[in-house]
Chimera marker file (.cmm) of the C-alpha trace (Angstrom):
<marker_set name="trace">
<marker id="1" x="0.000" y="0.000" z="0.000" r="1" g="1" b="0" radius="0.5"/>
<marker id="2" x="1.289" y="3.463" z="-0.883" r="1" g="1" b="0" radius="0.5"/>
<marker id="3" x="1.012" y="5.704" z="2.152" r="1" g="1" b="0" radius="0.5"/>
<marker id="4" x="0.978" y="9.444" z="2.752" r="1" g="1" b="0" radius="0.5"/>
<marker id="5" x="4.437" y="9.130" z="4.302" r="1" g="1" b="0" radius="0.5"/>
<marker id="6" x="5.773" y="7.413" z="1.158" r="1" g="1" b="0" radius="0.5"/>
<marker id="7" x="4.383" y="10.215" z="-1.024" r="1" g="1" b="0" radius="0.5"/>
<marker id="8" x="5.883" y="12.927" z="1.222" r="1" g="1" b="0" radius="0.5"/>
<marker id="9" x="9.249" y="11.212" z="1.206" r="1" g="1" b="0" radius="0.5"/>
<marker id="10" x="8.986" y="10.641" z="-2.549" r="1" g="1" b="0" radius="0.5"/>
<marker id="11" x="8.464" y="14.352" z="-3.171" r="1" g="1" b="0" radius="0.5"/>
<marker id="12" x="11.217" y="15.372" z="-0.742" r="1" g="1" b="0" radius="0.5"/>
<marker id="13" x="13.721" y="12.970" z="-2.333" r="1" g="1" b="0" radius="0.5"/>
<marker id="14" x="12.668" y="13.784" z="-5.905" r="1" g="1" b="0" radius="0.5"/>
<marker id="15" x="11.371" y="10.263" z="-6.493" r="1" g="1" b="0" radius="0.5"/>
<marker id="16" x="8.158" y="12.025" z="-7.487" r="1" g="1" b="0" radius="0.5"/>
<marker id="17" x="8.782" y="14.888" z="-9.876" r="1" g="1" b="0" radius="0.5"/>
<marker id="18" x="6.524" y="17.236" z="-11.779" r="1" g="1" b="0" radius="0.5"/>
<marker id="19" x="6.807" y="18.126" z="-15.440" r="1" g="1" b="0" radius="0.5"/>
<marker id="20" x="4.888" y="19.570" z="-18.338" r="1" g="1" b="0" radius="0.5"/>
<marker id="21" x="2.276" y="17.222" z="-19.769" r="1" g="1" b="0" radius="0.5"/>
<marker id="22" x="3.882" y="15.675" z="-22.865" r="1" g="1" b="0" radius="0.5"/>
<marker id="23" x="0.448" y="15.099" z="-24.385" r="1" g="1" b="0" radius="0.5"/>
<marker id="24" x="-0.757" y="18.713" z="-24.225" r="1" g="1" b="0" radius="0.5"/>
<marker id="25" x="0.479" y="22.235" z="-24.820" r="1" g="1" b="0" radius="0.5"/>
<marker id="26" x="0.302" y="22.988" z="-21.076" r="1" g="1" b="0" radius="0.5"/>
<marker id="27" x="-0.513" y="21.257" z="-17.805" r="1" g="1" b="0" radius="0.5"/>
<marker id="28" x="1.383" y="19.296" z="-15.171" r="1" g="1" b="0" radius="0.5"/>
<marker id="29" x="1.880" y="15.576" z="-14.707" r="1" g="1" b="0" radius="0.5"/>
<marker id="30" x="3.756" y="13.648" z="-12.035" r="1" g="1" b="0" radius="0.5"/>
<marker id="31" x="6.586" y="11.211" z="-12.733" r="1" g="1" b="0" radius="0.5"/>
<marker id="32" x="7.828" y="8.251" z="-10.732" r="1" g="1" b="0" radius="0.5"/>
<marker id="33" x="10.673" y="6.386" z="-12.392" r="1" g="1" b="0" radius="0.5"/>
<marker id="34" x="10.113" y="6.355" z="-16.126" r="1" g="1" b="0" radius="0.5"/>
<marker id="35" x="6.311" y="6.581" z="-15.990" r="1" g="1" b="0" radius="0.5"/>
<marker id="36" x="4.014" y="9.596" z="-15.720" r="1" g="1" b="0" radius="0.5"/>
<marker id="37" x="0.529" y="9.885" z="-14.296" r="1" g="1" b="0" radius="0.5"/>
<marker id="38" x="-2.186" y="12.502" z="-14.068" r="1" g="1" b="0" radius="0.5"/>
<marker id="39" x="-3.448" y="13.966" z="-10.815" r="1" g="1" b="0" radius="0.5"/>
<marker id="40" x="-5.564" y="16.926" z="-9.645" r="1" g="1" b="0" radius="0.5"/>
<marker id="41" x="-7.178" y="17.267" z="-13.067" r="1" g="1" b="0" radius="0.5"/>
<marker id="42" x="-8.979" y="20.466" z="-12.194" r="1" g="1" b="0" radius="0.5"/>
<marker id="43" x="-5.853" y="22.494" z="-11.336" r="1" g="1" b="0" radius="0.5"/>
<marker id="44" x="-2.814" y="20.605" z="-12.634" r="1" g="1" b="0" radius="0.5"/>
<marker id="45" x="-4.146" y="20.509" z="-16.164" r="1" g="1" b="0" radius="0.5"/>
<marker id="46" x="-4.459" y="24.323" z="-16.224" r="1" g="1" b="0" radius="0.5"/>
<marker id="47" x="-0.959" y="25.130" z="-14.977" r="1" g="1" b="0" radius="0.5"/>
<marker id="48" x="2.640" y="24.484" z="-15.923" r="1" g="1" b="0" radius="0.5"/>
<marker id="49" x="4.728" y="22.709" z="-13.258" r="1" g="1" b="0" radius="0.5"/>
<marker id="50" x="6.363" y="25.783" z="-11.743" r="1" g="1" b="0" radius="0.5"/>
<marker id="51" x="3.058" y="27.615" z="-11.531" r="1" g="1" b="0" radius="0.5"/>
<marker id="52" x="1.247" y="24.575" z="-10.119" r="1" g="1" b="0" radius="0.5"/>
<marker id="53" x="3.874" y="23.957" z="-7.424" r="1" g="1" b="0" radius="0.5"/>
<marker id="54" x="3.711" y="27.614" z="-6.375" r="1" g="1" b="0" radius="0.5"/>
<marker id="55" x="-0.094" y="27.384" z="-6.263" r="1" g="1" b="0" radius="0.5"/>
<marker id="56" x="-0.516" y="24.069" z="-4.428" r="1" g="1" b="0" radius="0.5"/>
<marker id="57" x="-0.078" y="23.737" z="-0.688" r="1" g="1" b="0" radius="0.5"/>
<marker id="58" x="2.116" y="20.785" z="0.276" r="1" g="1" b="0" radius="0.5"/>
<marker id="59" x="-0.657" y="18.955" z="2.126" r="1" g="1" b="0" radius="0.5"/>
<marker id="60" x="-3.010" y="19.306" z="-0.824" r="1" g="1" b="0" radius="0.5"/>
<marker id="61" x="-0.309" y="18.196" z="-3.254" r="1" g="1" b="0" radius="0.5"/>
<marker id="62" x="0.414" y="15.060" z="-1.217" r="1" g="1" b="0" radius="0.5"/>
<marker id="63" x="-3.304" y="14.287" z="-0.979" r="1" g="1" b="0" radius="0.5"/>
<marker id="64" x="-3.828" y="14.704" z="-4.743" r="1" g="1" b="0" radius="0.5"/>
<marker id="65" x="-0.866" y="12.428" z="-5.549" r="1" g="1" b="0" radius="0.5"/>
<marker id="66" x="-1.966" y="9.806" z="-3.027" r="1" g="1" b="0" radius="0.5"/>
<marker id="67" x="-5.531" y="9.887" z="-4.361" r="1" g="1" b="0" radius="0.5"/>
<marker id="68" x="-4.339" y="9.408" z="-7.958" r="1" g="1" b="0" radius="0.5"/>
<marker id="69" x="-2.017" y="6.546" z="-7.001" r="1" g="1" b="0" radius="0.5"/>
<marker id="70" x="-4.693" y="4.778" z="-4.964" r="1" g="1" b="0" radius="0.5"/>
<marker id="71" x="-7.108" y="4.978" z="-7.894" r="1" g="1" b="0" radius="0.5"/>
<marker id="72" x="-4.490" y="3.265" z="-10.055" r="1" g="1" b="0" radius="0.5"/>
<marker id="73" x="-4.421" y="0.313" z="-7.657" r="1" g="1" b="0" radius="0.5"/>
<marker id="74" x="-7.780" y="-0.789" z="-9.082" r="1" g="1" b="0" radius="0.5"/>
<marker id="75" x="-7.676" y="0.751" z="-12.562" r="1" g="1" b="0" radius="0.5"/>
<marker id="76" x="-4.151" y="-0.288" z="-13.641" r="1" g="1" b="0" radius="0.5"/>
<marker id="77" x="-2.748" y="-2.602" z="-10.932" r="1" g="1" b="0" radius="0.5"/>
<marker id="78" x="0.571" y="-3.262" z="-12.665" r="1" g="1" b="0" radius="0.5"/>
<marker id="79" x="1.291" y="0.478" z="-12.868" r="1" g="1" b="0" radius="0.5"/>
<marker id="80" x="0.362" y="0.904" z="-9.202" r="1" g="1" b="0" radius="0.5"/>
<marker id="81" x="2.787" y="-1.901" z="-8.272" r="1" g="1" b="0" radius="0.5"/>
<marker id="82" x="5.533" y="-0.253" z="-10.331" r="1" g="1" b="0" radius="0.5"/>
<marker id="83" x="5.036" y="3.070" z="-8.524" r="1" g="1" b="0" radius="0.5"/>
<marker id="84" x="4.918" y="1.357" z="-5.123" r="1" g="1" b="0" radius="0.5"/>
<marker id="85" x="8.166" y="-0.487" z="-5.871" r="1" g="1" b="0" radius="0.5"/>
<marker id="86" x="9.925" y="2.735" z="-6.904" r="1" g="1" b="0" radius="0.5"/>
<marker id="87" x="8.761" y="4.540" z="-3.758" r="1" g="1" b="0" radius="0.5"/>
<marker id="88" x="9.775" y="1.588" z="-1.556" r="1" g="1" b="0" radius="0.5"/>
<marker id="89" x="13.226" y="1.506" z="-3.169" r="1" g="1" b="0" radius="0.5"/>
<marker id="90" x="13.547" y="5.182" z="-2.266" r="1" g="1" b="0" radius="0.5"/>
<marker id="91" x="13.055" y="4.409" z="1.444" r="1" g="1" b="0" radius="0.5"/>
<marker id="92" x="16.453" y="2.714" z="1.474" r="1" g="1" b="0" radius="0.5"/>
<marker id="93" x="18.337" y="5.721" z="0.170" r="1" g="1" b="0" radius="0.5"/>
<link id1="1" id2="2" r="1" g="1" b="0" radius="0.2"/>
<link id1="2" id2="3" r="1" g="1" b="0" radius="0.2"/>
<link id1="3" id2="4" r="1" g="1" b="0" radius="0.2"/>
<link id1="4" id2="5" r="1" g="1" b="0" radius="0.2"/>
<link id1="5" id2="6" r="1" g="1" b="0" radius="0.2"/>
<link id1="6" id2="7" r="1" g="1" b="0" radius="0.2"/>
<link id1="7" id2="8" r="1" g="1" b="0" radius="0.2"/>
<link id1="8" id2="9" r="1" g="1" b="0" radius="0.2"/>
<link id1="9" id2="10" r="1" g="1" b="0" radius="0.2"/>
<link id1="10" id2="11" r="1" g="1" b="0" radius="0.2"/>
<link id1="11" id2="12" r="1" g="1" b="0" radius="0.2"/>
<link id1="12" id2="13" r="1" g="1" b="0" radius="0.2"/>
<link id1="13" id2="14" r="1" g="1" b="0" radius="0.2"/>
<link id1="14" id2="15" r="1" g="1" b="0" radius="0.2"/>
<link id1="15" id2="16" r="1" g="1" b="0" radius="0.2"/>
<link id1="16" id2="17" r="1" g="1" b="0" radius="0.2"/>
<link id1="17" id2="18" r="1" g="1" b="0" radius="0.2"/>
<link id1="18" id2="19" r="1" g="1" b="0" radius="0.2"/>
<link id1="19" id2="20" r="1" g="1" b="0" radius="0.2"/>
<link id1="20" id2="21" r="1" g="1" b="0" radius="0.2"/>
<link id1="21" id2="22" r="1" g="1" b="0" radius="0.2"/>
<link id1="22" id2="23" r="1" g="1" b="0" radius="0.2"/>
<link id1="23" id2="24" r="1" g="1" b="0" radius="0.2"/>
<link id1="24" id2="25" r="1" g="1" b="0" radius="0.2"/>
<link id1="25" id2="26" r="1" g="1" b="0" radius="0.2"/>
<link id1="26" id2="27" r="1" g="1" b="0" radius="0.2"/>
<link id1="27" id2="28" r="1" g="1" b="0" radius="0.2"/>
<link id1="28" id2="29" r="1" g="1" b="0" radius="0.2"/>
<link id1="29" id2="30" r="1" g="1" b="0" radius="0.2"/>
<link id1="30" id2="31" r="1" g="1" b="0" radius="0.2"/>
<link id1="31" id2="32" r="1" g="1" b="0" radius="0.2"/>
<link id1="32" id2="33" r="1" g="1" b="0" radius="0.2"/>
<link id1="33" id2="34" r="1" g="1" b="0" radius="0.2"/>
<link id1="34" id2="35" r="1" g="1" b="0" radius="0.2"/>
<link id1="35" id2="36" r="1" g="1" b="0" radius="0.2"/>
<link id1="36" id2="37" r="1" g="1" b="0" radius="0.2"/>
<link id1="37" id2="38" r="1" g="1" b="0" radius="0.2"/>
<link id1="38" id2="39" r="1" g="1" b="0" radius="0.2"/>
<link id1="39" id2="40" r="1" g="1" b="0" radius="0.2"/>
<link id1="40" id2="41" r="1" g="1" b="0" radius="0.2"/>
<link id1="41" id2="42" r="1" g="1" b="0" radius="0.2"/>
<link id1="42" id2="43" r="1" g="1" b="0" radius="0.2"/>
<link id1="43" id2="44" r="1" g="1" b="0" radius="0.2"/>
<link id1="44" id2="45" r="1" g="1" b="0" radius="0.2"/>
<link id1="45" id2="46" r="1" g="1" b="0" radius="0.2"/>
<link id1="46" id2="47" r="1" g="1" b="0" radius="0.2"/>
<link id1="47" id2="48" r="1" g="1" b="0" radius="0.2"/>
<link id1="48" id2="49" r="1" g="1" b="0" radius="0.2"/>
<link id1="49" id2="50" r="1" g="1" b="0" radius="0.2"/>
<link id1="50" id2="51" r="1" g="1" b="0" radius="0.2"/>
<link id1="51" id2="52" r="1" g="1" b="0" radius="0.2"/>
<link id1="52" id2="53" r="1" g="1" b="0" radius="0.2"/>
<link id1="53" id2="54" r="1" g="1" b="0" radius="0.2"/>
<link id1="54" id2="55" r="1" g="1" b="0" radius="0.2"/>
<link id1="55" id2="56" r="1" g="1" b="0" radius="0.2"/>
<link id1="56" id2="57" r="1" g="1" b="0" radius="0.2"/>
<link id1="57" id2="58" r="1" g="1" b="0" radius="0.2"/>
<link id1="58" id2="59" r="1" g="1" b="0" radius="0.2"/>
<link id1="59" id2="60" r="1" g="1" b="0" radius="0.2"/>
<link id1="60" id2="61" r="1" g="1" b="0" radius="0.2"/>
<link id1="61" id2="62" r="1" g="1" b="0" radius="0.2"/>
<link id1="62" id2="63" r="1" g="1" b="0" radius="0.2"/>
<link id1="63" id2="64" r="1" g="1" b="0" radius="0.2"/>
<link id1="64" id2="65" r="1" g="1" b="0" radius="0.2"/>
<link id1="65" id2="66" r="1" g="1" b="0" radius="0.2"/>
<link id1="66" id2="67" r="1" g="1" b="0" radius="0.2"/>
<link id1="67" id2="68" r="1" g="1" b="0" radius="0.2"/>
<link id1="68" id2="69" r="1" g="1" b="0" radius="0.2"/>
<link id1="69" id2="70" r="1" g="1" b="0" radius="0.2"/>
<link id1="70" id2="71" r="1" g="1" b="0" radius="0.2"/>
<link id1="71" id2="72" r="1" g="1" b="0" radius="0.2"/>
<link id1="72" id2="73" r="1" g="1" b="0" radius="0.2"/>
<link id1="73" id2="74" r="1" g="1" b="0" radius="0.2"/>
<link id1="74" id2="75" r="1" g="1" b="0" radius="0.2"/>
<link id1="75" id2="76" r="1" g="1" b="0" radius="0.2"/>
<link id1="76" id2="77" r="1" g="1" b="0" radius="0.2"/>
<link id1="77" id2="78" r="1" g="1" b="0" radius="0.2"/>
<link id1="78" id2="79" r="1" g="1" b="0" radius="0.2"/>
<link id1="79" id2="80" r="1" g="1" b="0" radius="0.2"/>
<link id1="80" id2="81" r="1" g="1" b="0" radius="0.2"/>
<link id1="81" id2="82" r="1" g="1" b="0" radius="0.2"/>
<link id1="82" id2="83" r="1" g="1" b="0" radius="0.2"/>
<link id1="83" id2="84" r="1" g="1" b="0" radius="0.2"/>
<link id1="84" id2="85" r="1" g="1" b="0" radius="0.2"/>
<link id1="85" id2="86" r="1" g="1" b="0" radius="0.2"/>
<link id1="86" id2="87" r="1" g="1" b="0" radius="0.2"/>
<link id1="87" id2="88" r="1" g="1" b="0" radius="0.2"/>
<link id1="88" id2="89" r="1" g="1" b="0" radius="0.2"/>
<link id1="89" id2="90" r="1" g="1" b="0" radius="0.2"/>
<link id1="90" id2="91" r="1" g="1" b="0" radius="0.2"/>
<link id1="91" id2="92" r="1" g="1" b="0" radius="0.2"/>
<link id1="92" id2="93" r="1" g="1" b="0" radius="0.2"/>
</marker_set>
């Protein structure tokens, strides 16, 4: 299970990064390892990464990431397991 603590640590250690949506002319996606995922569709899709990170409070950011990852557990289980593995590997560093 991916926890709030894992997401916080992932952001702090740059295991979770934020970049421009490669499938659109603007918007922000999150990256873990070599895979991206969408989160906070209402706000992240309207803002570039720098603008979104300035806008979002840390607690809200963590919650949005955790919510998106937990949804993947049922929608795309193999992707969820990949993200969980990458975040667990980061605990050791």
